[in-house]
Every structure is written in C-alpha cells, then in structure tokens.
C-alpha positions as CSV (number, residue, x, y, z in Angstrom):
1,X,0.0,0.0,0.0
2,X,1.4,3.4,-1.0
3,X,0.8,5.9,1.8
4,X,1.6,9.6,1.8
5,X,2.1,11.2,5.2
6,X,1.3,14.9,5.3
7,X,2.9,17.0,8.0
8,X,5.7,14.4,8.2
9,X,8.1,17.0,9.7
10,X,6.0,17.2,12.9
11,X,6.0,15.2,16.1
12,X,3.4,12.7,15.1
13,X,4.1,12.7,11.3
14,X,7.8,12.0,11.7
15,X,7.2,9.1,14.1
16,X,4.4,7.7,11.9
17,X,6.6,7.7,8.9
18,X,9.2,5.6,10.7
19,X,6.4,3.2,12.0
20,X,5.1,2.7,8.5
21,X,8.6,2.0,7.2
22,X,8.9,-0.8,9.7
23,X,5.9,-2.7,8.3
24,X,6.1,-5.3,5.6
25,X,3.2,-3.9,3.6
26,X,3.4,-0.1,3.5
27,X,5.4,2.0,1.1
28,X,5.3,5.4,2.8
29,X,6.4,8.8,1.6
30,X,6.7,11.9,3.8
31,X,5.4,15.3,2.7
32,X,5.7,18.7,4.3
33,X,6.1,22.4,3.5
34,X,9.4,22.2,5.3
35,X,12.5,20.7,3.7
36,X,13.7,17.4,5.2
37,X,17.0,18.0,7.0
38,X,18.0,14.4,7.0
39,X,19.6,13.9,3.6
40,X,19.5,10.1,4.0
41,X,15.7,10.3,4.0
42,X,15.4,12.5,0.9
43,X,14.5,9.5,-1.3
44,X,11.4,9.0,0.9
45,X,10.4,12.7,1.2
46,X,8.8,15.4,-0.9
47,X,8.3,19.1,-0.2
48,X,4.7,20.3,-1.0
49,X,2.5,23.0,0.3
50,X,-0.6,21.2,1.5
51,X,-2.7,24.3,0.8
52,X,-1.8,24.2,-2.9
53,X,-4.5,21.9,-4.3
54,X,-2.8,21.5,-7.7
55,X,0.5,20.6,-6.2
56,X,-1.1,18.2,-3.7
57,X,-3.1,16.5,-6.4
58,X,0.1,15.9,-8.3
59,X,1.7,14.5,-5.2
60,X,-1.2,12.1,-4.4
61,X,-1.3,10.5,-7.8
62,X,-0.6,6.8,-7.5
63,X,-1.1,6.7,-3.7
64,X,-3.7,4.4,-2.1
65,X,-4.0,6.4,1.1
66,X,-3.0,9.6,2.8
67,X,-2.6,10.4,6.5
68,X,-3.3,14.0,7.4
69,X,-1.0,15.0,10.3
70,X,-0.9,18.7,9.3
71,X,-0.9,21.2,12.2
72,X,-0.4,24.9,12.2
73,X,-2.8,27.8,12.1
74,X,-6.6,27.8,11.4
75,X,-6.2,28.1,7.7
76,X,-3.7,25.3,7.4
77,X,-6.0,23.0,9.4
78,X,-9.4,23.9,7.9
79,X,-8.6,25.0,4.4
80,X,-5.9,22.4,4.2
81,X,-8.4,19.7,4.9
82,X,-10.7,21.1,2.2
83,X,-7.9,21.2,-0.3
84,X,-6.8,17.7,0.7
85,X,-10.3,16.4,-0.1
86,X,-10.3,18.1,-3.5
87,X,-6.8,16.7,-4.3
88,X,-7.6,13.2,-3.1
89,X,-10.7,13.0,-5.2
90,X,-8.9,14.4,-8.3
91,X,-6.0,12.0,-7.8
92,X,-8.3,9.0,-7.0
93,X,-6.5,8.5,-3.7
94,X,-9.0,6.1,-2.0
95,X,-8.6,6.7,1.7
96,X,-7.8,9.6,4.1
97,X,-6.8,9.0,7.7
98,X,-7.4,12.3,9.4
99,X,-5.7,13.3,12.7
100,X,-8.3,15.4,14.6
101,X,-8.3,16.2,18.3
102,X,-10.3,16.0,21.5
103,X,-10.6,19.8,21.2
104,X,-13.6,19.2,18.9
105,X,-15.6,18.3,22.1
106,X,-15.0,21.9,23.4
107,X,-16.2,22.4,26.9
108,X,-18.0,19.1,27.2
109,X,-17.5,17.2,30.5
110,X,-18.0,13.7,31.8
111,X,-17.3,10.5,29.8
112,X,-17.3,11.4,26.1
113,X,-17.9,8.9,23.4
114,X,-17.3,9.4,19.7
115,X,-21.0,10.1,19.0
116,X,-21.0,13.2,21.2
117,X,-21.9,16.4,19.4
118,X,-19.0,18.6,18.3
119,X,-18.8,21.7,20.3
120,X,-16.4,24.3,18.9
121,X,-16.8,26.8,21.7
122,X,-13.3,27.2,23.1
123,X,-11.3,29.0,20.4
124,X,-9.9,28.9,16.9
125,X,-8.2,25.5,17.2
126,X,-11.3,23.5,18.1
127,X,-13.3,25.5,15.5
128,X,-10.7,24.7,12.8
129,X,-10.6,21.1,13.7
130,X,-14.4,20.8,13.6
131,X,-14.4,22.4,10.1
132,X,-11.7,20.0,9.0
133,X,-13.9,17.0,10.0
134,X,-16.8,18.4,8.0
135,X,-14.6,18.5,5.0
136,X,-13.6,14.9,5.6
137,X,-17.3,14.0,5.8
138,X,-17.7,15.6,2.3
139,X,-15.0,13.3,1.0
140,X,-16.9,10.3,2.2
141,X,-20.1,11.6,0.7
142,X,-18.4,11.9,-2.7
143,X,-17.3,8.2,-2.7
144,X,-14.0,8.3,-0.7
145,X,-13.1,6.3,2.4
146,X,-12.0,8.0,5.7
147,X,-11.1,7.3,9.3
148,X,-10.9,10.0,11.9
149,X,-8.7,9.8,14.9
150,X,-9.3,12.1,17.9
151,X,-6.2,12.0,20.2
152,X,-6.2,13.5,23.6
153,X,-2.8,15.0,24.8
154,X,0.0,13.2,22.9
155,X,3.0,12.7,25.1
156,X,6.1,10.6,25.0
157,X,9.6,11.2,23.6
158,X,9.6,14.2,21.2
159,X,6.6,15.9,22.7
160,X,7.3,19.6,23.2
161,X,3.7,20.5,24.3
162,X,3.1,17.8,26.9
163,X,6.6,16.9,28.0
164,X,9.2,19.5,27.4
165,X,7.3,22.7,28.2
166,X,5.6,21.1,31.2
167,X,8.9,19.9,32.5
168,X,10.4,23.4,32.1
169,X,7.5,24.9,34.0
170,X,8.0,22.4,36.8
171,X,11.7,23.2,37.0
172,X,11.0,26.9,37.1
173,X,8.4,26.5,39.9
174,X,5.6,27.7,37.6
175,X,3.8,24.4,37.8
176,X,3.2,21.8,40.4
177,X,0.2,20.6,42.4
178,X,-2.6,22.8,41.3
179,X,-5.2,21.6,43.8
180,X,-8.7,21.8,42.3
181,X,-7.3,23.7,39.3
182,X,-5.5,20.6,38.2
183,X,-8.1,18.0,39.0
184,X,-9.2,17.4,35.4
185,X,-8.4,14.2,33.5
186,X,-5.3,14.5,31.3
187,X,-6.4,12.1,28.5
188,X,-2.7,11.4,27.8
189,X,-1.9,9.1,24.9
190,X,1.5,7.9,24.0
191,X,2.9,8.8,20.6
192,X,3.5,5.2,19.8
193,X,-0.2,4.4,20.4
194,X,-1.3,7.2,18.0
195,X,0.9,5.9,15.3
196,X,-0.3,2.3,15.8
197,X,-3.9,3.6,15.6
198,X,-3.1,5.3,12.3
199,X,-1.5,2.1,10.9
200,X,-4.5,0.1,11.9
201,X,-6.9,2.7,10.4
202,X,-5.2,2.2,7.0
203,X,-6.3,-1.5,7.0
204,X,-9.7,-1.7,8.7
205,X,-12.8,-2.2,6.5
206,X,-15.0,0.9,6.0
207,X,-18.7,0.8,5.0
208,X,-19.9,3.0,2.1
209,X,-21.0,6.5,3.2
210,X,-19.6,5.9,6.7
211,X,-16.4,7.0,8.4
212,X,-15.4,5.5,11.7
213,X,-14.2,7.9,14.4
214,X,-11.9,6.9,17.3
215,X,-11.0,8.6,20.6
216,X,-7.4,8.0,21.5
217,X,-6.6,8.3,25.2
218,X,-5.0,5.7,27.4
219,X,-7.5,4.1,29.8
220,X,-5.0,4.6,32.7
221,X,-4.2,8.3,31.9
222,X,-4.1,10.2,35.2
223,X,-5.5,13.5,36.4
224,X,-3.2,16.5,35.6
225,X,-2.1,16.9,39.2
226,X,-0.8,13.4,39.3
227,X,1.0,13.8,36.0
228,X,2.7,17.0,37.1
229,X,3.9,15.5,40.3
230,X,5.0,12.2,38.7
231,X,6.9,14.0,36.0
232,X,8.5,16.4,38.5
233,X,9.7,13.4,40.5
234,X,11.1,11.7,37.4
235,X,13.2,14.7,36.4
236,X,14.0,15.7,40.0
237,X,12.2,19.0,39.8
238,X,11.6,18.8,43.5
239,X,10.3,19.8,45.9
240,X,7.0,20.0,44.0
241,X,5.3,23.3,44.7
242,X,1.7,23.9,45.5
243,X,0.6,26.5,42.9
244,X,-2.4,28.6,43.8
245,X,-5.0,29.9,41.3
246,X,-3.8,33.5,41.6
247,X,-0.3,32.6,40.6
248,X,-1.6,30.6,37.6
249,X,-3.8,33.5,36.4
250,X,-1.0,36.0,36.7
251,X,1.4,33.7,34.8
252,X,-1.1,33.0,32.0
253,X,-2.9,36.3,31.7
254,X,-0.3,38.9,32.7
255,X,3.1,37.3,31.8
256,X,1.9,35.1,28.9
257,X,1.0,37.8,26.3
258,X,4.2,39.8,26.4
259,X,6.2,36.5,26.3
260,X,4.3,35.4,23.3
261,X,5.0,38.8,21.6
262,X,8.7,38.5,22.4
263,X,8.8,35.0,21.0
264,X,7.3,36.1,17.7
265,X,9.7,39.1,17.6
266,X,12.8,36.9,18.0
267,X,11.5,34.5,15.4
268,X,10.9,37.3,12.9
269,X,14.4,38.6,13.5
270,X,15.8,35.2,12.9
271,X,17.0,34.6,16.4
272,X,15.8,31.0,16.9
273,X,18.2,30.3,19.7
274,X,16.9,33.0,22.1
275,X,16.0,31.3,25.4
276,X,12.8,32.9,26.7
277,X,10.5,31.5,29.3
278,X,7.7,29.5,27.7
279,X,4.4,31.4,27.8
280,X,1.6,29.7,29.5
281,X,-1.5,29.8,27.3
282,X,-4.7,30.8,29.3
283,X,-6.6,28.0,27.6
284,X,-4.5,25.5,29.6
285,X,-6.0,26.7,32.8
286,X,-9.4,25.6,31.6
287,X,-8.1,22.3,30.3
288,X,-6.3,21.3,33.5
289,X,-9.6,21.5,35.5
290,X,-12.0,20.2,32.8
291,X,-13.6,17.0,33.9
292,X,-13.7,15.4,30.5
293,X,-12.7,11.7,30.1
294,X,-12.4,10.3,26.6
295,X,-13.8,6.8,26.2
296,X,-11.4,4.9,23.9
297,X,-13.0,1.5,24.0
298,X,-13.8,1.6,20.3
299,X,-10.1,2.0,19.5
300,X,-9.2,-0.9,21.8
301,X,-11.8,-3.2,20.2
302,X,-11.8,-2.2,16.5
303,X,-8.2,-1.0,16.0
304,X,-6.8,-3.7,18.3
305,X,-4.8,-1.2,20.3
306,X,-2.7,-2.3,23.3
307,X,-2.1,0.9,25.2
308,X,1.3,1.9,26.4
309,X,1.1,1.8,30.2
310,X,1.2,5.3,31.8
311,X,4.3,4.4,33.9
312,X,6.2,3.3,30.8
313,X,5.2,6.5,28.9
314,X,6.1,8.7,31.9
315,X,9.6,7.2,32.2
316,X,10.3,7.4,28.4
317,X,9.1,11.0,28.4
318,X,11.4,12.0,31.3
319,X,14.4,10.1,29.8
320,X,14.0,11.9,26.5
321,X,13.7,15.3,28.2
322,X,16.8,14.8,30.3
323,X,18.9,13.4,27.5
324,X,18.0,16.0,24.9
325,X,19.4,18.9,27.0
326,X,23.0,20.1,27.0
327,X,24.9,18.5,29.9
328,X,25.8,21.8,31.5
329,X,22.1,22.6,32.0
330,X,21.7,19.8,34.6
331,X,18.0,19.6,33.8
332,X,17.5,16.7,36.1
333,X,18.7,18.3,39.3
334,X,21.9,17.5,41.1
335,X,21.8,13.8,40.3
336,X,20.8,11.5,37.4
337,X,17.3,11.0,36.3
338,X,15.6,8.1,38.1
339,X,14.8,5.9,35.1
C-alpha cells in the first residue's frame, strides 16, 4: 500500500513515517512544506504546500491512502483539509486517515464517546478542527473512504507540548500541584499508540458512506495533578510546589501575552536560539480543570490497540527530556534521572 504522510516533519508525522517504514506492507512517503533536514531520508520525502491543491493533487497520484497530520494555524487546518479532499478526489486516492483532536468536544464534561456532538466553543483551534472534520465527511459523501482519529494530549519522547514545556514549567516552579485547578483528566496518549492507531486505520474495512471515528486516550491516563507531580519526581524538579489559582492566572494572563510577543519578535528577527520562558496559554488553565474523560473502548476493540502503560510512557518521556538537553544545563537536578 502506497501511503503519503502529510505533516511528516511534525512530532506525530515523523514518528508515523518511521512506524510505517517498519511494516512489511506499507510504502510510505513523507510530505511537508518544510524541507527534510536528514539527507538520508530524501528519497522518501517530498516538499509540498498542502494548501496548494494542484501541487497536492500531483503529489497524491498513484497513492492508495494519505494520512493527514498537518498542524499549524486555522487556515492550514481547515482550508488544508478542504484542499486535501479536492486533491484526493482528483488523484483518485482512495482513503484519508485524518488526525483530529479532543478539542472538537469543546467544553464538554463527563465520559465522552465518539458520537458526542461537536462543540467548537473554546477558540480557533477547536473550530478549525471541527471544520476539517466536516470536509472529511464531504470526501466520504463523494465516494471516498476516511477514518478520523481524535487523540487526547499526545506525550512521550519528542513531545514539546506535553513533556518539554511542562517539565520546564515544573523546573521553574511555575507548575506543580494545582489543587482543584489541576483535577481534570489528562487524557494522555503515547505517541506510539497514536501511530499504531493510524497504521490500523489504514487497513480496517470501512462501510460506504460511513467514516469511523476513534477517541485516543490511554485508559489509565491520570489526572493532571498526578502527571505534574510524577513528571517532576522523574526529572527531580523537587520539591514539587503547590501552585495557587492567583499565581496561575498572573502567569497565563499577565506574563503570557508579552512573552508570546517576544517569541514572535525573536522568530521574525531570525534569532531562533533565544531562550525565553515558555508562555503559559490561558486555555490550559481551563483544560487542566476540565472534567472530560475520553472513552477509547472503540479504538481498543476495533483497532486492536494495546495501550502503552502510563508508567512506561512517563519514564520514556522523562528520559527523553533529560537526554536532549545540553549536559551543562543539569536539567534533572543534582543527580541523574531516576529511570
């Protein structure tokens, strides 16, 4: 099966490309707007703007399936999905595996199944992802096949969002035990499990005019407070502080915006190496206390997933974080990481 992986320079896309290469049946090719830096992989890589329908149509010709791992801004997510549908239909690429997100459920709480109504009420990201799913539905209505995956918070080695920045906040004393403000379910899912779900989704039978949707969150994923404390202990960011709601709000709402502006300024000026504190998005304060629990039983039963145990994912995440830093930073405290 010839498979094109869009967004193959990102965290999930890059790992998925390697996972597919390890199978005996997939012939994968990576695609991204960014040029692949690893020259040894150039034979299995193309550079294409996924928002350019003509270029994407040309790239998709001869492929049996495409996995959409594209991230970015609202236009890249929503309009990119619309363009992908047009290109896949024109190129007669039979199946799309679309990486969506739990953000499509918005402010919903309780145990959430895949048939829950989409609720794009918490900002541009959830809105764009909901629009992207509508475009994927149009692909199915026009004769294509699709499978939609809705991961929770993807962690594991390589995760900047849910490992690296969280670890840095813990080291800086900006994060810790949040009390009631961190009592929401984390819905963590290991990067390997997301990739295995995408691989399985390429092969499962799909009924005409239907597209299966799967939540992806490990059944043993903890509450946020537990994750913060566990990760802090693994990287020896101790003692773990108790962070009050006032400190969180000042960090996110007062310090966050100027830090974000400074980040963009340095990027614009070409200073990618500038070390600024990571801004804490205000939306995370809502997420950390949101009582939403993704039911992932369908992925277990229909995709045959065997979930990476939380403790294994935690240790591999901490090991990656510690090993990727320069030795002089001593990111794991005075001693070595406990893993």
